[in-house]
C-alpha positions as CSV (number, residue, x, y, z in Angstrom):
1,M,-36.6,-25.5,43.0
2,M,-37.5,-22.7,40.5
3,R,-34.3,-20.6,42.3
4,R,-31.8,-23.6,41.4
5,T,-33.3,-24.0,38.2
6,T,-33.1,-20.3,36.9
7,A,-29.5,-20.3,38.6
8,V,-28.4,-22.9,36.6
9,A,-29.9,-21.6,33.7
10,L,-28.1,-18.3,34.1
11,G,-24.7,-20.1,34.6
12,L,-25.2,-21.9,31.4
13,A,-25.9,-18.9,29.6
14,A,-22.5,-17.3,31.4
15,L,-20.6,-20.0,30.5
16,A,-22.1,-19.9,26.6
17,T,-21.4,-16.4,26.5
18,A,-18.1,-16.6,27.6
19,A,-17.4,-19.2,25.3
20,S,-18.9,-17.3,22.4
21,A,-16.2,-14.5,23.3
22,Q,-13.1,-16.7,23.4
23,Q,-14.2,-18.4,20.1
24,P,-11.5,-17.3,17.4
25,P,-12.7,-14.8,14.8
26,D,-13.9,-16.0,11.3
27,R,-10.6,-17.0,8.8
28,N,-11.8,-14.5,6.2
29,C,-11.6,-11.8,9.1
30,T,-8.1,-12.4,10.2
31,D,-5.2,-10.8,8.5
32,D,-1.6,-12.2,8.8
33,R,-0.7,-10.4,12.1
34,G,-4.3,-12.2,13.7
35,V,-5.9,-8.8,13.5
36,D,-9.6,-9.2,13.6
37,R,-10.8,-6.8,10.1
38,C,-14.3,-7.5,11.1
39,D,-14.4,-6.6,14.5
40,A,-16.5,-3.0,14.9
41,D,-13.6,-1.3,17.1
42,Q,-10.8,-2.4,14.5
43,Q,-12.7,-1.3,11.4
44,R,-13.3,2.3,13.3
45,R,-9.5,2.4,13.9
46,T,-9.0,1.8,10.3
47,R,-11.0,4.3,9.2
48,E,-9.2,7.0,11.3
49,L,-6.1,5.8,10.4
50,F,-7.0,6.6,6.6
51,G,-9.4,9.8,7.7
52,V,-12.8,8.6,5.7
53,S,-16.0,8.4,7.0
54,S,-18.1,5.7,7.8
55,I,-20.2,3.8,5.3
56,E,-23.2,4.7,7.3
57,Q,-22.3,8.4,7.2
58,H,-22.3,8.2,3.4
59,R,-25.6,6.5,3.3
60,E,-27.1,9.4,5.7
61,A,-25.5,12.0,2.9
62,G,-27.5,10.3,0.3
63,D,-24.0,9.3,-1.7
64,Q,-24.0,6.2,-3.6
65,V,-20.6,4.2,-2.9
66,R,-18.1,1.4,-3.7
67,R,-15.2,1.1,-1.3
68,A,-12.4,-1.2,-0.8
69,F,-10.2,-1.5,1.9
70,Y,-6.7,-3.5,1.5
71,V,-4.5,-5.1,3.9
72,D,-1.4,-7.0,2.6
73,G,-0.4,-10.1,3.2
74,Y,2.1,-8.9,6.0
75,G,-1.2,-7.3,7.7
76,R,-0.4,-4.1,6.8
77,D,-2.8,-1.3,5.9
78,M,-2.1,-0.3,2.1
79,I,-4.8,1.8,0.7
80,V,-8.4,2.4,0.4
81,I,-10.2,2.9,-2.9
82,S,-13.3,5.0,-2.8
83,F,-15.7,5.4,-5.9
84,I,-18.2,7.9,-4.8
85,R,-21.4,9.5,-6.2
86,A,-22.6,12.2,-4.0
87,P,-25.5,14.2,-4.7
88,R,-25.1,17.2,-7.2
89,R,-21.6,15.8,-8.1
90,E,-19.9,13.5,-10.9
91,P,-18.6,10.1,-9.9
92,M,-15.3,10.5,-8.3
93,A,-12.8,8.3,-7.2
94,Y,-10.3,8.6,-4.3
95,V,-7.2,6.5,-3.2
96,H,-6.6,7.6,0.4
97,F,-3.2,6.5,2.4
98,P,-2.5,5.8,6.0
99,R,-1.7,8.5,8.1
100,R,2.2,7.9,9.2
101,E,2.9,8.8,12.6
102,G,3.9,12.3,13.5
103,Q,2.9,13.5,10.0
104,P,-0.3,14.8,8.6
105,A,-2.7,12.7,6.8
106,A,-1.6,12.5,3.0
107,T,-3.4,14.0,0.7
108,P,-5.8,11.3,-1.3
109,L,-5.6,11.0,-4.9
110,E,-8.5,11.7,-6.7
111,A,-10.0,11.7,-10.5
112,A,-13.6,12.0,-12.4
113,V,-15.1,8.6,-13.2
114,P,-16.1,8.4,-16.7
115,H,-19.8,7.1,-16.6
116,A,-18.7,3.9,-18.5
117,V,-16.3,2.9,-15.8
118,W,-18.9,4.0,-13.0
119,T,-21.7,1.8,-14.5
120,D,-19.3,-1.1,-15.0
121,M,-17.6,-0.7,-11.2
122,L,-21.5,-1.0,-10.2
123,R,-22.4,-4.0,-12.2
124,R,-19.4,-5.5,-11.1
125,S,-19.9,-4.9,-7.1
126,E,-23.4,-6.8,-7.7
127,N,-22.7,-10.2,-5.5
128,F,-19.6,-9.2,-3.7
129,D,-21.2,-9.8,-0.4
130,R,-22.3,-13.5,-1.3
131,A,-20.6,-16.7,-0.8
132,F,-19.6,-19.3,-3.3
133,V,-20.7,-22.9,-2.7
134,P,-17.5,-24.7,-1.6
135,R,-15.6,-27.0,-3.0
136,P,-16.0,-30.6,-2.7
137,E,-12.9,-31.7,-0.8
138,N,-10.2,-33.9,-2.4
139,P,-8.7,-36.2,0.2
140,G,-5.5,-36.4,-2.0
141,E,-5.0,-32.8,-2.6
142,I,-3.1,-30.4,-0.3
143,S,-3.7,-27.1,-0.4
144,I,-1.4,-24.3,0.6
145,C,-2.4,-20.4,0.9
146,M,0.3,-18.3,3.0
147,H,0.3,-14.2,3.5
148,S,-2.8,-13.6,1.8
149,W,-4.3,-10.1,1.5
150,V,-7.6,-9.2,3.0
151,Y,-10.2,-7.0,1.8
152,T,-13.3,-5.0,3.6
153,I,-15.6,-4.0,0.8
154,E,-18.5,-1.8,1.2
155,A,-21.4,-0.7,-0.6
156,T,-24.9,1.9,-0.2
157,D,-27.0,3.4,-2.6
158,P,-29.4,6.1,-2.3
159,A,-33.0,5.5,-1.1
160,R,-35.5,4.3,-3.7
161,E,-38.7,6.0,-3.9
162,H,-41.5,4.4,-1.5
163,F,-38.3,2.2,0.0
164,T,-38.0,3.3,4.0
165,T,-34.1,2.1,4.4
166,T,-31.3,2.5,2.3
167,P,-29.3,-0.6,1.3
168,L,-26.0,-1.1,2.9
169,R,-23.6,-4.2,2.2
170,R,-20.0,-5.1,3.8
171,K,-17.9,-7.9,3.6
172,T,-14.5,-8.8,5.1
173,E,-12.9,-11.2,3.0
174,D,-9.5,-13.3,3.0
175,A,-7.9,-13.9,-0.2
176,C,-7.5,-17.9,0.4
177,G,-11.3,-17.8,0.7
178,D,-11.8,-17.6,-3.1
179,G,-15.0,-15.5,-2.5
180,P,-16.4,-12.7,-4.9
181,A,-15.2,-10.0,-2.6
182,E,-11.4,-10.6,-4.0
183,P,-12.5,-10.8,-7.8
184,F,-14.2,-7.0,-7.4
185,A,-11.6,-5.6,-5.0
186,T,-9.1,-6.6,-8.0
187,D,-11.6,-5.2,-10.4
188,L,-11.6,-1.6,-8.4
189,Q,-7.9,-1.2,-7.7
190,R,-7.5,-1.8,-11.6
191,A,-10.2,0.7,-12.6
192,A,-8.5,3.1,-10.1
193,L,-5.4,2.9,-11.5
194,S,-6.5,3.6,-15.1
195,L,-7.7,6.8,-14.3
196,L,-4.4,8.6,-12.7
197,P,-1.9,8.5,-15.6
198,H,1.1,9.1,-13.7
199,C,0.2,6.2,-11.1
200,D,-0.6,4.1,-14.7
201,R,2.8,5.1,-15.8
202,L,4.6,3.2,-13.0
203,D,6.6,-0.1,-14.4
204,P,3.8,-2.9,-13.1
205,E,6.8,-5.6,-13.2
206,Q,8.4,-3.6,-10.2
207,H,5.0,-4.1,-8.0
208,R,2.8,-6.6,-7.1
209,N,-0.1,-5.6,-8.3
210,P,-2.2,-2.4,-9.1
211,A,-3.0,-1.7,-5.5
212,S,0.7,-1.6,-4.5
213,Q,1.5,0.4,-7.6
214,L,-1.0,3.1,-6.3
215,V,0.8,3.0,-2.9
216,A,4.1,3.8,-4.7
217,C,2.5,6.9,-6.4
218,A,2.0,8.4,-3.3
219,S,5.6,9.1,-3.3
220,L,5.4,11.2,-6.7
221,H,5.3,15.0,-6.5
222,G,5.5,18.3,-8.9
223,D,5.4,16.8,-12.5
224,R,4.2,13.6,-11.5
225,M,5.0,12.2,-15.0
226,A,8.3,12.7,-15.1
227,A,8.7,11.6,-11.3
228,A,6.9,8.5,-12.6
229,E,9.7,8.0,-14.9
230,V,12.3,8.7,-12.4
231,M,10.9,6.0,-10.2
232,N,11.1,3.4,-12.8
233,R,14.6,3.5,-13.0
234,L,15.3,3.5,-9.1
235,D,14.7,-0.2,-8.8
236,G,18.2,-1.0,-9.9
237,F,19.3,0.7,-6.6
238,R,17.4,-1.3,-4.7
239,R,18.9,-4.4,-5.9
240,A,22.8,-3.2,-6.4
241,R,24.5,-3.6,-3.0
242,R,28.1,-4.5,-3.9
243,P,30.8,-4.4,-6.3
244,G,30.1,-7.0,-9.3
245,E,26.2,-6.2,-9.5
246,G,27.1,-2.9,-11.7
247,N,24.7,-4.4,-14.5
248,E,21.8,-3.5,-12.6
249,L,22.8,0.5,-12.4
250,A,24.1,0.1,-16.3
251,G,22.8,3.4,-18.1
252,V,21.6,4.9,-14.4
253,F,24.3,7.3,-13.9
254,A,25.1,10.1,-16.6
255,S,28.8,9.5,-17.4
256,R,30.4,12.5,-15.5
257,A,28.2,12.1,-12.5
258,R,28.8,13.3,-9.1
259,I,28.8,11.5,-6.2
260,D,29.7,13.0,-2.4
261,W,29.2,10.1,0.1
262,N,29.5,12.0,3.3
263,G,32.5,13.8,2.2
264,V,34.2,11.1,0.0
265,R,34.0,12.4,-3.9
266,S,34.0,10.7,-7.0
267,S,37.1,11.3,-9.7
268,P,35.3,14.0,-12.3
269,S,37.0,11.8,-14.9
270,D,35.2,8.3,-13.7
271,L,33.4,7.3,-16.6
272,R,31.7,4.5,-14.4
273,P,30.1,6.6,-11.3
274,E,28.1,3.3,-10.7
275,N,31.4,1.0,-9.4
276,F,32.0,4.3,-7.3
277,W,28.7,3.9,-5.8
278,L,29.0,0.0,-5.4
279,A,32.1,0.4,-3.6
280,R,31.2,2.9,-0.9
281,M,28.0,0.8,-0.2
282,A,30.4,-2.1,0.4
283,A,32.6,0.0,2.9
284,D,29.3,1.0,4.6
285,G,28.1,-2.4,4.8
286,S,25.7,-2.9,1.9
287,P,23.2,-1.1,3.4
288,A,19.2,-1.4,1.9
289,F,18.1,1.8,-0.1
290,Y,14.6,3.3,0.3
291,Y,13.1,6.1,-1.8
292,E,10.8,8.7,0.2
293,R,10.1,11.5,-2.3
294,V,10.1,11.7,-6.2
295,E,9.6,15.2,-7.2
296,G,9.4,16.1,-10.8
297,L,10.8,19.7,-11.0
298,T,10.2,19.9,-14.8
299,A,9.9,17.9,-17.6
300,D,13.5,17.0,-17.7
301,R,14.6,17.4,-14.2
302,A,13.5,15.4,-10.9
303,R,14.8,15.2,-7.6
304,V,14.5,12.3,-5.5
305,T,14.9,11.9,-1.4
306,A,16.1,8.4,-0.1
307,I,17.5,6.7,2.9
308,L,20.3,4.0,3.2
309,Q,19.4,2.0,6.2
310,R,21.8,-0.6,8.1
311,S,21.7,-2.5,11.3
312,V,24.9,-4.0,13.4
313,D,24.7,-6.2,16.1
314,G,24.9,-4.9,19.6
315,P,27.0,-5.9,22.5
316,E,26.3,-9.3,23.7
317,G,22.6,-9.6,25.2
318,S,21.6,-6.4,23.9
319,D,19.5,-5.0,21.0
320,T,20.5,-4.7,17.4
321,I,21.6,-1.2,16.5
322,Y,20.0,0.8,13.6
323,Y,21.5,3.5,11.6
324,R,20.5,5.1,8.5
325,A,21.9,8.1,6.2
326,P,20.3,10.4,4.2
327,V,20.4,10.8,0.1
328,E,19.8,13.7,-2.2
329,M,19.9,12.4,-6.0
330,S,19.4,15.0,-9.1
331,W,18.2,13.6,-12.2
332,T,18.1,15.0,-15.8
333,F,16.8,13.7,-19.0
334,T,19.3,13.0,-21.3
335,G,17.6,12.0,-24.7
336,V,19.8,9.3,-25.0
337,Q,19.3,6.9,-21.9
338,E,16.2,8.1,-20.5
339,F,16.4,10.2,-16.9
340,Q,20.0,9.6,-15.5
341,V,21.3,10.5,-12.4
342,E,23.5,13.8,-12.7
343,S,24.8,14.1,-8.9
344,V,24.3,12.2,-5.4
345,T,24.9,13.2,-1.8
346,V,24.9,10.8,1.0
347,G,24.9,12.4,4.3
348,P,26.3,11.3,7.6
349,W,25.1,8.0,9.3
350,E,22.6,8.5,12.6
351,R,21.4,6.1,15.0
352,Y,17.7,5.4,15.0
353,R,14.9,3.1,16.7
354,P,12.8,1.6,13.9
355,S,9.0,2.2,14.4
């Protein structure tokens, strides 16, 4: 009888364990693609993607840390912002970017953190790991929240005298949860942006939030202040794709700008280069424009590396075929219309497989 009872108990325990393993993750943990951002293995992979140490390693080193991982509303890892005060060092802010496949890890942005900003972030982080009392449900109210960002916030503080353990706090929260982690993640991204003048120079109207602005800042190189001015003027190229949309590029081209579109050249006497650009865009299927690198060469000259992308339907029953063409732009500060395009070269179309 004892054996049967033990067997039944073990069987029930196994069923309970299996049921527990099959339970979906907490709603606060899942991003838009269903990835469990609370899972320890997933968090390890994310740290490897950004090239950052674990919060436990920071604790062992005696660092004081406030850190946030940002996942956008489509499940994409965006940035990691870390405010770190290491022993024998002043407080520093770091913005880490995800490693791209086949490329070396991007160099993180960094800046010293003034005392007032540091103490303010410590104060604002006091309650991020707590939970709010749920709002009473209103039977007549329908609440919809889609494509929300997900944040993982971590904090550790140096051990205090007479204490044997070092405090460590961590919380993953979906923005739809309306909890206290999201406000702190928002405060942290704003503070980091304010410490990086060239990033702060980017037009906030062209970016979803300060975190997205910092992501765009990774494409700035050389004289990054000049590069930021040029990036602010690139938005028209993403919007204008066919004749009749020349107003999106008004004043962007210098009056004598030269365009070489895979061997087809604009006329040197053409006073409206944007019309030639839009005509070629339409002729090649109105491809999408994406900038990759904006480099300030001097205070009044810059170079842009970009790509055009287009797709066509393959033969019936086959996959879509994708093409892209390289774009090189030279920009100059005219003193009249800010930075303007001096010349553009579009290379040949090549087939590629999107990752």
